[in-house]
C-alpha positions in Angstrom: 14.2 -20.6 -15.1 14.9 -20.5 -11.0 13.2 -22.8 -9.0 8.9 -22.9 -9.3 6.8 -20.2 -10.7 5.2 -18.6 -7.4 0.7 -18.6 -7.2 -0.7 -14.9 -6.5 -3.1 -14.7 -4.6 -5.5 -12.6 -4.9 -6.7 -10.1 -2.4 -10.3 -9.1 -2.1 -10.6 -5.4 -2.6 -14.1 -5.6 -0.6 -14.7 -5.8 3.1 -18.2 -6.7 3.6 -19.6 -9.6 1.7 -22.9 -11.4 1.8 -23.2 -14.8 2.6 -22.9 -16.5 -1.4 -19.4 -13.9 -1.2 -18.6 -14.9 2.2 -18.7 -18.7 1.7 -16.8 -18.3 -1.5 -14.0 -17.0 0.1 -14.2 -19.9 2.4 -14.4 -22.3 -0.2 -17.3 -23.8 1.4 -21.2 -24.0 1.2 -23.8 -21.0 1.7 -25.6 -24.0 5.1 -22.3 -24.6 6.5 -21.6 -21.0 7.0 -25.4 -20.5 8.0 -24.9 -23.5 10.6 -21.2 -22.4 11.9 -22.4 -18.6 11.9 -25.7 -19.6 13.8 -23.5 -21.5 16.1 -21.3 -17.8 17.0 -18.3 -19.8 15.4 -17.8 -17.1 12.5 -19.8 -13.8 13.5 -21.8 -11.7 11.2 -22.8 -8.2 11.1 -27.0 -8.1 10.3 -28.6 -5.4 7.8 -31.6 -5.6 7.5 -32.5 -9.0 7.0 -28.8 -10.1 5.8 -26.4 -11.6 7.3 -23.3 -9.3 6.0 -19.1 -10.7 7.2 -16.6 -8.6 7.6 -13.3 -9.5 5.4 -11.6 -9.2 9.1 -14.0 -12.0 10.4 -13.0 -13.9 7.4 -9.5 -14.2 7.8 -9.6 -14.7 11.2 -11.8 -17.4 11.2 -9.1 -18.9 8.6 -6.3 -18.3 10.6 -8.7 -20.4 14.2 -8.8 -23.4 11.9 -6.6 -26.8 13.5 -3.2 -26.5 11.6 -3.6 -30.0 9.6 
């Protein structure tokens, strides 16, 4: 075997996420995502009374995080 095995990342096949799925995708608590949305750092769409997040917006938020 050459080198180390590569971990594969599963890409979601959905484009619209509810609060629970979006917070899971971002690996954060739902309340943290709710606060970030209220502060305008993550944009949400409205579907009735629900906050919905697009895959593009979640990926944008990840890309805009500061480097370590």
